[in-house]
N, C-alpha and C positions, 0 to 999 in steps of 0.2 A: 573170786576173792579180790578185794581191793588191796593193792600194794601200797605200803606206807613209805614215805620219804621225809627226811628232815626238812628238805627244801625242794620246792618245785619252781623252776625258772623257765618262764616263757621267753623264747627268743634266744638267738645266738650272737647278738650284737653286743651291746654294752652290758648285758646281763652277765656275760662271761667274765667281765672285769671283776664282778662280785664273786662269782663262783670260783674263779682262779685264786683270788685272795683268800677265800675261806679254805680252799684245799691246801694252799701254801702254809696255812697255820698248823697243818698237821692234825686237825681234828677228825675223828672217825665218823664223819657225817655221810649220809647217803643222799645224793642229789639226782633229781629227774630234770632233764633238759628237754624242752619241747620246741620243735622247729618245723614250720610248714612250708619252708622254701629252701633255697640253697643255704648251707651252713656258713655262718659268718656275719649275718645281718645285712641290712640294707646298704650301709656305707660301702662295705667291701664288695658285695655281689651285684648291686644294681644302682649305685648312687655315687658317692664322692669319688671313690678310687677309680673305677673304670672311666667315669666321665673326664677326670683329670688326665688319665692316660691318653684319651682322645684329644683333649684340648691342647696338650703340648705340641703335637704335630700341627694342629690348626693354627696356633699362634706363630709357629715357625713359618708356615705358609704365608700368613699375613705379613710378617716382617720381610719376607722375600719380595712379596708383591709391592711393598711400599719402600723398598730399599733404594729406589731411584732418587728419592729426595736426598739421600746421603751420597749421591754420586756413584752408585753401584748399579750396573746393568745386569740383571739376573733373570733367568727364565726357569720355570719349573717344567721339566720335560715329561714327568709322569708322577702320578700319585697312586700308590697301590692300596686302594680302599679296603679290599678284602684282607690284605695282610695286616693292616692297622687294626681292623675290627677283630680278626682272629687272634692276633697277638694279645690284645687287651683281654678278651674273654678267656683265653687259655691261661693267662696269668692269674686272674681272679679265681678261675675254676681250680687251679692247682692249689692255691692257698686255702680255698674252701675245703678241698679234700684233706689237706693236712690237719685243719682244725677238726674235721669230722673224725679222722683217724685217732687223734689225741683224745677225743671225747669217748669214742668207742672202747679204747684200750684202758681208760682210767678205771681202776677198781671201785671207786666210789661214785661213779657217774653212770646213769642209764640215759641213753639218747633215744627220744621218741620222735620219729619223723611223721608229721601229720598235723591236723588241726586239733588243738586242745580246747575243749568246751566244758565249762563248769556245769556240773549236774548236782552239786551240793555245796555246802558252805566252804569246804576245803577239799572238795573232790572234783577231779577233772577226768573227762572221758577223752581218750586219744585212740582213734581207730578201733573203738569198741572195747578198749581196756580201761578200767577205772583205776586211778591212782589218787592218793591223798597226801597232803603235805602239812607240816606244822607251820612253815613259813612259805609264803608264795610271792614270787617276784614277777610282776606284770610288766615286762619289758617287751611289749607286743608290737612295737613299731607302728608303721602306717602303711597305706597302700594308695595307689593312684585313685584320685576321685574321677569318676566317669560321668560327665554331664549328660542330662537328658536331651540329646540331640536327635531329631527325627532321622531314622535310617542308619544310625551309627552301629546298631547291633547287627546290621546286615552286610557290613563290610569288614575287611581285616584292617586293624589299626595297631599301631605301636604305642606302648607306654615305656616308662623307664624300666619296667619289669622285664620286657622282652626285647628292647632295643639292642642291648649289647649281645644278647644270646642269638637273636634270629637274623639281624640285618647283616648281609654280606655283600650285596650288590648295591652300588651307588644309584639311588633313584635320580632320574633327571629332574623331576619336579617333586619337591618335598614341602608339605604343608603342616604347620604346627598350630594346634588350637590351644591357646594359653599364652600368657605374657609374663610369666614369672621366671625364676632363675633356671629351672630345668629347661624351659622353652628357649631362653636366650643362649644358654650354654650349648645345648645340642643343636640349636639352629645355627649358631656361629660355626660349630664344627662342620656341619653338613655344607654350609656355604663355602667354607675354605676348602673342602674336599671337591667342590665343583657342582653341587646341586643348586638348582634354582629354588631358593627357599622363600616361603611366605609365612609370616607369623600373624595369626589372627588373635588380637588381644581385645578383651571387652572393656578395658579401662582406658581413660583418656591418654595415659602414658604407659610405655613399656616400663617394667620395674617400678610400679607406682608407689611402692612402699619406701623408695629411696627419696632423698631430698629432691625437690622439683628440678633444681638446676643441674643436678647430677643425672637424673632420669632423662632430661631433655638433651643434654650433651651426649649421653650414651646412645640415645635413640638416633640422634643425627649420625653418629659413627656407624651404628649397625646398618643404617639405611644405605650405606655405600655398597653393602654386599648382599642385602636381602630386601624383600618387600615387607613393609610393616603396615598391616591393616589395623590401626588402633581404633578404639571406640567402636568396634564391630563385634557382634554376637554371632557365633556359628549357630545356625538354626536348622540346617539340613545337610545330610551326607547321602550321596547315592552313587551307584556304579554306572559307568558309561563305558562299556566294552572292558578294556583292561585298565582303564583310568578310574579315578575317584573324583567326583565333583563335590566341592564344599561350598555351600551357599551361606553367605554371611550378611547380616543386616546392619547397616549403619545406624547406630543408636540415636543419632540426632535427626537425620533426614528420613530414616526408615527405608531408604533405598537398599536394594539387594545387589550383591556382587557375587559372581561365581568364580571359583578358583579351581583349576585342574591340578591333580596330583597323581603321581605314581605310588606314593606312600604318604600316610598321614600319621602324625604323632599327637597323642592326647596328653597335654601337660597343664591341666587346669587346677592343680592343687592336690592336697593329700586328704585321705579319709581314714577314719578309725577302723581298727580291726575288732572292735567290740561286738560287731554282729556275728563274729566267729567265736570269740572266747566267752561271750555272754557273762561278763563279770557282775552284772546287776543281780544275777541269781544268787550271789553270795552275800548281797547287801552292800557291795561296792557301788558308790554313787558315780554316775556318769552324767555328762551334760547332754543337751539336745542333739549334739552332733556325734555323741558316742565317746568323746574323750574322757578319760578317767580323771576324776577329781581327787586331788591329794592335798594334804595340809603342807605347811612350810617345811616339814621334816620328811616329806615324800611318802607318808603313810596314807593309805586310803581310809575310807570310812569304816572299813572292816579291820579288826584287830589282826595283826600279823600278816596282812596283805599290803604290799608296797608296790609302787609303780615309778618308773622313770623313763626318760627318752621320749620318743615320738608319742608314746601311749597317752601322755597327758596333754598333747596338742600345743605345748608351749615351746616356742623357739626350736623348731625341728632341725637341729644341726647335730652332727656327730660329736663335736667338741662339747656341746651342752649336755648330751647324753652321757658322755664320759665323766663330766663334772658331777652330774646327778648320781651316777653310779658310786662315786666316792662318798657323797653325802649319805646315800642310802645305806652303804656299808657301815659307816660310822653309827648311824642311828639304829638300824635294825639288828646289828650284830655286835656292836661295841657299847650299846646302851648310852650313847651320847645324845645330845640335843643340839645338833648343828642345823641351822636353818638355811635353806637355799636362798640365794640372792641373784636376781636377774638384771641388776642395774647396768652391767657391762658385758652383755652377750654379743660378741662380735660375729660378723659374717662377711663373706666375700663372694663375688661373682668372678669366675676365673676365665673370662673372655679376654680379648685384647680390644679396648683397654679393660683392666680390672676395675671392679668397684669394691670398696671395703668400707664397713660402717660399724660403729659401736655407740651405744648409749642413745641419748635423746637427739631428735631432730630439732632444728631451730624453733619451729613453731611451738612444739611442746615445751621446750626449755623456756621460751619467752613467757609462756603462760604461768610458769611456776617460779621463775627466778628473774632477777635483774642481771642480764647477761651481756657479755661481749662476744663478738664473733670475729674469727681471724681467717682470712683467705690467703693462699699464695699459689701462684701458678708454677707448674713444672718448668715452663720455658724460661722463667726468670732465675733459675738456678743454673750453675755451670753445667751440671750433668744433663739437665733438661735441654739446654742449648746444644750440647754435644749430640743428643739424641734427635734433635730437631723435631721435638713434639710440640703440639700447639693446643692450647685451651684446657688441658688437664690441670687439676688443682687439688689441693688439700684444704679442708674447711674444719675449723675447730670451734667449739662452743664452751665457754667457761663462765662461772659465777663471777660477777664484776668485783665483789668485795674480797672473796677468799681465793680466787683463781682455781677453785675446784673444777675439775674437768667434768663437763656434763655430757659431751658427745663429740664425735669426730667422724668425718665422711671424706673419703678420698676416691677420686676417679683418675686412673692413669696406670702406666706400667708399674708392676710390683706393689700395687696398693695394699694387697693382703700382708705383705712384709712390712711396709712402711707404717701401718697402723698399729703394729704390735707394741711399740714402746708406749703408745697412748693407752692401750688396753692394760698393760702391766701397771701403769701408774694409777689406773682406775681401780685397781685392787689393793692399793695401799690404804692406810687408815684415813688419811685426809684427802686422798685423790687429787693432790695438788699438781699443778703444771710447773711449779718452781724448779724441779729437777731438770726440766727441759731447758729452762733459761740458764741454769747454772752449769749443766753438763756440756761437754764438747761433742759436737757432731763432726764426723770425718768430712773434710773438704777434699774434693768436690763430690761427695757421695749424694745419691738421690735423697737420702734422709734429711738433707737440708730443707727440703720443701715442707716437711713437718715442723722443723725448728722455726722456719720463717713465718709459717702460718701463726704460730703462737706469738711471734714478735710483731705481728701486724694485727693485733686485736683492735677492733673498732666497735662503734655503735652498730647494732643490728641493722 
């Protein structure tokens, strides 16, 4: 017999924002929650939170290593890698258990642990049990994309799914295949812990989606602590005794290079979970990569089936998923018509230095608007001079006539914090930079680098 629910929610990440809000309204609804991994979603269990718990010690190590320029002689006598990894995983596992217990105990919620697959228009099979729902929330997240590399399936490798759970001994040599934010954040961490890290990136630059001058500066900084094989394609992986050999091809010269590793990490992007959930069986449209297609109100092509977060393949960040969960709640349950907007989705890379970005890059902005661009270096502020940092900067892009903020890009310490005043202004009606000119910035705080970038607007 098929069990009926008012709502079926796939995933326990941002979908629980919606479920919690509905339950808080006091409505006598019955909800099925489906989860095929640790309870709590990607961000909590194998993404943002555990990675940042590791990166803070890594940043501390780098600052100690570079403290000599400030006149401080310091040595690191020991790094307890196992303790750092265990503390991180135990923390997220504890929170995951708390969320699971709250779901299990709730009288209006049934938790299904396993893969949910559509077998009818509004019917889902979970571990052989069929359930149906009036409204279905496809907050199905994403998974690591595993590239077709010869021999990869014959060796043990890490992804962000098992990195935090399984790795407890520091590998002497660590190879990362991929050049995006997961690769550089976990690569930076491992390098600061003492591994000899090699990143193999197929693009001409690490973090190629950032502004070119930020990517190049960031690349120069990272190369102090790890080897960067950019513009290289990993083509083969094989065992050699206890070691793993990764063969990479130079995409320009076609020459091959071999890199030895004790452990390898695959960080080559994200893939859809639609091969598990099979939403197309319901009439939900997906694209060629399996990402769920939604309209501007986050409704799929099927009535009463909605999607948000990584599931739609757009800006796969937790803050964007949280934002979409609010919009979905308004539209699906309060009968509003609130459209999503992605004009100012910020992101940050939490290494040392940090990268933070929001809005358009210069090239895109110049194609659409008559623009002015402002730069200012950290080192030319009082706090930057005190920190003795060099070459880091803030870059801002505005419309020449209206001073509408089109984009901003920062590389340097605390970039993720510094960019927030710009992000907030980009959510006002006119998106104007005028409040930055009129407002007082604390002197000599680091925020002056943002203020002065706007005061130094020039021709592109």
